[in-house]
C-alpha positions as CSV (number, residue, x, y, z in Angstrom):
1,M,0.0,0.0,0.0
2,V,1.3,3.5,-0.9
3,D,1.8,5.9,2.0
4,R,0.3,9.1,0.6
5,N,2.2,11.2,3.3
6,N,5.5,10.4,1.6
7,V,4.5,11.1,-2.0
8,C,6.4,13.9,-3.6
9,R,4.0,16.8,-4.1
10,A,6.0,18.4,-6.8
11,C,5.7,15.5,-9.2
12,E,2.7,13.8,-7.6
13,G,4.7,10.5,-7.2
14,T,5.5,10.1,-10.9
15,G,9.2,11.2,-10.6
16,M,8.8,13.3,-13.7
17,L,8.1,17.0,-14.2
18,A,7.2,18.9,-17.4
19,D,7.8,22.5,-18.4
20,D,5.3,24.7,-20.3
21,E,6.6,23.3,-23.6
22,E,5.9,19.8,-22.4
23,W,9.6,18.9,-22.2
24,Q,9.8,16.2,-19.5
25,Y,12.6,15.8,-17.0
26,R,13.4,14.0,-13.7
27,C,11.9,15.6,-10.6
28,T,14.5,17.7,-8.9
29,V,12.7,17.6,-5.5
30,C,12.5,13.8,-5.0
31,N,15.4,13.0,-7.4
32,G,13.0,11.0,-9.6
33,D,11.9,8.4,-7.2
34,G,8.4,9.9,-6.4
35,H,8.9,9.8,-2.7
36,F,9.7,12.6,-0.3
37,F,10.3,11.7,3.3
38,P,10.5,13.9,6.4
39,G,14.0,15.2,6.7
40,D,14.8,15.0,3.0
41,S,16.1,18.3,1.5
42,P,14.1,19.7,-1.4
43,E,17.3,21.3,-2.8
44,P,19.1,19.4,-5.5
45,A,22.5,17.9,-4.5
46,N,24.3,19.5,-7.5
47,P,23.7,22.7,-9.4
48,I,21.2,22.3,-12.2
49,N,22.6,23.0,-15.7
50,V,20.1,25.0,-17.9
51,D,20.2,26.7,-21.3
52,E,19.4,30.3,-22.1
53,N,15.7,29.4,-22.1
54,N,16.0,27.9,-18.6
55,R,15.5,24.4,-19.8
56,L,17.3,21.5,-18.1
57,L,20.3,20.1,-19.9
58,D,20.4,16.4,-18.8
């Protein structure tokens, strides 16, 4: 059974986010696993590399 208290609210548990142009990328809050536990940091471990349009460069 899924514990809804630990589901990442940014990606709603999918592990993926999308920008306004529908480009999909791994969730930077939960690191793509869809779970966010108490005590986890919402900040990414490494700086995020983006282009001039602020799109992620993975």
